[in-house]
N, C-alpha and C positions, 0 to 999 in steps of 0.2 A: 272800190279802194273805201268811199268813204264809212261805210258799214263797218269797216276791220277798223279803222281808228276808233270806230264808233265804240264796236265790241270793246276793244284794248282799251278805249279812254275807263266805260264802265267795271272790268277787270282791275284795271292799275288804284279806282277808287276802293274797291273789295280786299284788292290783295294789300293796300295800303295799311287800311283800314286792320286786317289780319294780322298783319306783320306787327303794328304797331302795338295793338293790344296784345299780341303774344310778346313780343320782347318785353314790354310795360309789367305783361303780367311776369314774365322771368324777371325781371329787376324786383317786383313787389317779393316775390319768394325768395329771394335772393336777401332781400332784406330782415323777413320775417326768419328765414333760419340761422340768419349769422348771427341775430339778435337771440333767437332761440335757443340754439345750439350752442355758442362762443364760437372763439379762435379756433379752436381745439376740436371741439365737434365736426363745424363749418369744412374745415379738414376733410376729419374723413368723408361727410356727404362727396366734398371734393373730387374727394381719390375714387367715391361709389360709383357716382355718375360719369363720371372718366372713362371707369371701366363699361359700363354698360353704351358710350359712346361708340368705344372703341369694337362690342363684339356685336355692335348693333350694325355699323361700318360694313365688318364683315358679311354678314349675315343680309344684306342690302344689295350686293350684285351689281350695285351699279344702276339697277332698273330703275331707280327713279330719274335719275337724268333720260334714260331711255324714252321711258314714257311721255317726258317733256318734251325731246326731239321729234318720236314718232306717231303720239295720237295725233296735233292739230292734221297730219298727214292721213292718218286713218278713218276721222271724225264724219265726212262723206258717204263711207261704208260700212250702217251698223255690225253687218253681217264679219266681218274682217278685223272689226272695231270688236266686236263680243271674243271672237277667236284671241285676239291677243291683249285683254283684257284676261282674258278666263284662265291663259298661261299661267300671265303674270302673277297674279293673286296664288294660285296653283305654287308655284316656283318660290315665288317668297315665304309663305307661308311652310313650305316645306323645310326650305334651308333655314329659316329662322328657326324652329320648331329642335335644328339640329344643333345650330350655334348654342341656344336657349341649353340645352345638355350637358356640352362640353364646357359651357360658362361652370354652370351647377358642379361637375366633379373638379371641376379647377381651381374652386374657391381657397384651395389648404394654400397650393403653389404663391397662388396669388400674392395672400395673404400675407407667406417669409416674405417674399421677395419684394413688397411695399413697405416690408415695417410694416403692419398694420391689420392686428390682431384682431379689430373690432368689426373690420370689413367680412369679414369670412360669412358671418353669421345676415350677414345683409345682402350678399350675392344669391343666396339660395331663391329668397324671394325676387332678387332683380332679374334672376333669370325667367322669371314669369311674366315679370313687368317689357324684357325686354321684346319678347313674341307679339305683346297687344302695339309694344312704340314702334314697331315696326314696321308693322300691318299700317298702323294710322297714320302713318310715314307719307309709306307708297300709297293709298289713300288720297291723300293731298293730295303730289302731287296730279293722282288721273284729276280729280276735278280742275286743279289749275289750269291746265294742258286744256280743259275746254272751255275755256274762262269762265268758271263756275266758282268765284271768287269767293262770292258770298258766299256757300256751305262751306268753304274753310275756316270763312270769318267764324260763322255759329262753334266748329267741330276746336277753334284753339280754343275761343271763349268758357265751351263749357267745362275741356277737356283743363286747360290751366287755373283756373277761376277754382274748381273740382282741388287744384296740388292744396294750392292756399288755403282754402277751407280748411282741408284735413290736417294742414302742417299748422293751425290756429288750435284747430280740435285738440291735436296730440298735447300740444302746450297746455290750453287749458287742463285739459286733462291730468297733468303731471305725467304724460311719455317722453319716447326717447325718438332717437331716428327711425329703429325695426318696426313701430309702428307707423310711422312716415313712409317707411319706401312700401309695408302691404297694405296701406292704403291710397298709394299712387297704383302700384300694382290692378287693383279694384275699380278704379275709378277707372284706367283704359281699357281694362275688359268693356268695361259697360262705353265706351264709347265708339269701342271698336262695334258690337256686337248691331250698335246705332248705324255706323258707317258701311256695313256691309249689306245692311236691307237699300243703306241711300244708294248706293253701286248694282241694284238687281237692275234698272234699268239696262245701265252698259252689258249685264252678261247673261240676258236674258234673251236677245232674241239668238236662231240660231246663227252659229259658228260656221264662216265660210274657211275655211281654213287655212292658213297661212303658214311660210314656213320661217321658221320663231326661231331657226340658230342667226339668221343674219343680227336680229336685234338681242341676243342671246351676246353676239359677238359687241355688238359694238358696246352694249349694259358692261360687257368683260374690262373694259378701255377703260368705262367712266368709270366701273369701279375701282382699279389700280391709282386712275387718276387722283380718286375721293381717299383713298388708302394713302397714296403718299401726300396729299392735302395734311393728312393726322399728324404728318412727320412735319409738316408746317406749323402745325399751329397748339391751343392751348393745351389740348389733349396730351399730343406727349410730350407736351413741356411738364404736364402734374404729374405722366409717368418717372422720367427722369427724377424729378425733385423726390420722386417716392422713394426710386431705386436709389439714390444716397441720400438714404436716409434726415434726407430736408425736414424740420422741426414739421408737426399739423397745422400750426398756428402759421408759418411761414406762406407753405400752401393756399390757408386761409386767405391770406393776401394779397396771393399772387391773382384768387379766384376774385375777388371782387376787384380788385385793378383791370381786369378784363371784361365782367361783367357789365361795368360802369364804361365801358369803353365801346362795347361790343351793343348796350343798351344806345347807344348815342348815333353808333354808324347806323344802326338799322332803322334808328328810329328816320333820318332821312335819305337814306335811300331802299328800302327793302322795298317797296312796292313793286320794283318793276323786276321783283325774283322772282321767276316762275314763269310770270307772265311774257317778261321778254325773251326769254327764251321762245316762250312758243310763239311770238311776234318775230322773230329773227327766221326763225324754222321757213316760218312762210314764206319770205323771203329770199331765203338762203339759194335755194336751188335755182331759181330765173337768172341768170346774166341780167336783164334789163331792169331789174330788182334791187339789184346790188347802194344805185342811190338811197334806197329806206334800208340800209344797215347804216349808212355810212350818218343818214339823220338822226338814225337810233342813240347812236353813240354819242352824238354830236346832244341830243339831248337831256339824256343821263348826265352823260359825265360834266356836262355845263352846271344844271341843277343839282349835282351834287359837289360839286365845288363851292357854289354857290351857299349853300346849309353846312358844310362840313367845317369850311374852313375857318371863318368866326364862329362858332361851334364848341369846337378842337381848341381854338389857339386859347377863348376864354374858360374853357379847362385846363389847360394844362397852367393857368395864373393863378387858378384860382383848385386847384385839386384839392389840399387841407380840408378847405374847408369845408370841400363837396364834403369827402370821403367821414369825415367826424361828424355834420350834421347827418349825414344820412345813416350808416354804421354805428357811429358813436364815436368815442378816444380810442378804442380796445384796435379797433381798426386803423388810425391814423399812420403806421407804416405802409398803407395800400398806395398811399399820395405819392411817392417816388416813383413807384412801376407802374401811375396812372401817365405820368405826365412824360412815361419813356414809349409806351401803346400809342398814347396816341400823337405823339412826335410822328411814330412809323407808320400812323394809319394815315396822318397828311400827305405824308413822303406816297405812298401806294398809291392815295386815290386820285392827287395829280398826275398821276399813269396811266388812269384810269381804271385801277382796281380790277376786281371781277366781271365787268363789262368786256374787255379783254376775252376773256376763256369765254362768256357767253356766247359772245360771235363768233368763234374758231368751233366752239360744239355747231352750232349752229348750221356751220361751211361744214360740217363734218370736217374738221380738221383736229378732230380729239389727240391725234397721234402728236400733233407739237405741241396741245398744251400735253400729255403722258411725259415725253422728253422732256419737259423742263421744269415739270415737277418732279420727275426724278432724280433728274440732276439737284435742283436747289435742294429737294428732300434729304440727299445724300449729307451736299452742305450742313444742311440743318441740325443733322445727328451729330457730324463731326463738332460744332459748333456747338452744339449743347453741351456736351460730353464735356467739351475743353472747360467752355463759358463756368458750367455750374460747379467744379470743383476751385475757381477764380474769383469768381464773384456771388455764388447760389441763386439765389433765386433772379435779382438784378440779371447776371450773364444770361439767366435762358432767356430773358427777357432779350436783353439785348441781341442776342445767337437767332430765336427765331422774326423778328423783326428785318436784321441784313439779309435773311433767307429769303423773307415774305417782299420785298424791298426788290430785291433782284428776280423774281420771278415775275411780278408784275410788271417790269422792265423789258424780261427778254419776250412775252408774250402777248405782249405794247410791239413791240420788235415783229413777230411775227404776224402780227395782225398788219402794220401797215404792209406787208410786204404782198399780203392780197386783196386789199381795199386802201385808195387814196384818198387822203382828206388834210385839213388844211388843220393841225390843233391850235386848240383856240389860246392862243399865249395874251393878247392883249384883255383878254376874258379874266384870266387869271392873274396879268398884274392890277384891274381894276378893284377882283374884290380881296386882293393884297392890300392895297392901299386902303381901302376901307375899312379892312380890320384889322390894319396895323395903324389909324388913328382911332379905334375905338380902343382899342385894348391900352393908348396913350393916357387916353380917358380913364379907364382903372384902375390906369397906376395911380390916380392919386387920392384912388379912395380907400381903406382901412377899415370900414365898418364890420367887425365882427357877429357872425354868428350867421341862421338863416337868414333873417331882415335884410341883411348885412351883404349877402350873399345876390340876395332878392333885386335890393336897389342897384350894385354892380351890373347886376344884368339886363336888366332895363334900361340903364343908361348905356350900356355900351351895343345895346339892338336897337335904339334911336337913334345915336351917335353915328353906326352902320348905314341904313339907311339913308341915311342924311347926306353924307360921301354918296352912297350912291346914286341918290336922287342928283347929283351935282354932277358925275363923271360917267353915268349912261354907260353901263356893263352890256347890255345885250343889244342887238340888229331886231330889227324889221322881219328879219326872218327867222331867228330864233323866237319870236313871238308867234310867227305864225306855225313854225316847229313844235311848239309846244300848248297851241291851240288846235291840233290834229291830235296828240297826243292827250289833253285833259284841256279842256273849255278856261279849266278856273285858272291853268295855269298861265292863259295867253291876258288875263285881267289884272294877275299878280305882273305880268312882266312889265306890262304896258308901261306904267310909270316912272322904268328903268332901262324904257329903248333910247336907242340917240335919236335925235332928230333928223340925220340924213342918212 
């Protein structure tokens, strides 16, 4: 068992580095593109990438989740694993090519529906980019399922670093978005070729035929859930804004606000993504190991609350100063949207956020996730259509926030029906008290600019940890569980552990 925790610990470190570097590079890319393309051009880019994501989602067939759930159960049998990996890659690539052709053929009506003629020429190259983008995504899940997060880290670093370098080169060259998209496709092709070679040890053993239909069936349910997630996320919001003819500058404000929110959320919670699914899947089938699911849920949720509550409260009170400092005055209108995004994210985090569906998937209770996503996806579509007419961009953000909070609450309730655990209410109260005190300290500081923001941040962090040192939110069991997952966490928790 300790070997499992050690393997998870190493994978967590590399996966955390991968996610942090990935979202940091995404954030840097958004700054480079926003400043280089301007408010209108960045709005066009947002719509373009929204369509790439949508068609890639259709092309994935839910096999990324299937990989995460079933590869941990097949890795002790190289022949069956080889068969699974071969069939998965063949299915993904064949279907991706078909969807890419569909995207290329539909670029004319899409540009009309979205009131965006500038997007039409981009979608032809985007169709090529989609094929390699989808392959890279699937391959990363294969590596993560085998706890080979170090490989995924280097893939992410090379791919997204290439995107940033390409964008800077294009702007230096005096060109624009078409050239950027072309270079994105070239970079994805090169990375895909490298990954295919790296996967050879997995698909090269003589395969032992497996009944693949059950994996396809599970993948279809996962695909349906991911597709429903589309109606609960920013991509559908951007699609609605485009359909209603909302100005491209407003779409860029929306995407900037969400990019900052996602960058912060992933910074603190992304380490367990992919890795947590594999870990929970190992323990879900054996009823005697169900306590491990409870321990995992508590560890992830507590540390997410520990970091996210103070971070997002700080963002809510300093949104405008952050947006202007990072993106320039042109994007100042993103600040109110950022405050709304951050508020809803905190509410979902209190109820466990995405870790609830992760555990349900691992227990193969995906039908429950599908049911709730279908219900709230429909609610979100209705609210989006109503609210976009009343409050435009702000209305779409509020509609999606309400729907996301609803689905997290339902998934939390479903999870409690299968595993019993005590919600860490006292822990939440103590973190909230420390955050409230830190916010009060910040309230009296009004220094403008980056220097002022940095000064506020330092005082906020110091005040937060000083209060925590007095009220000590962690228990001895918290420290021990944290140490099983990651030894460094145990050392970090020790000063804030209650003495009795």
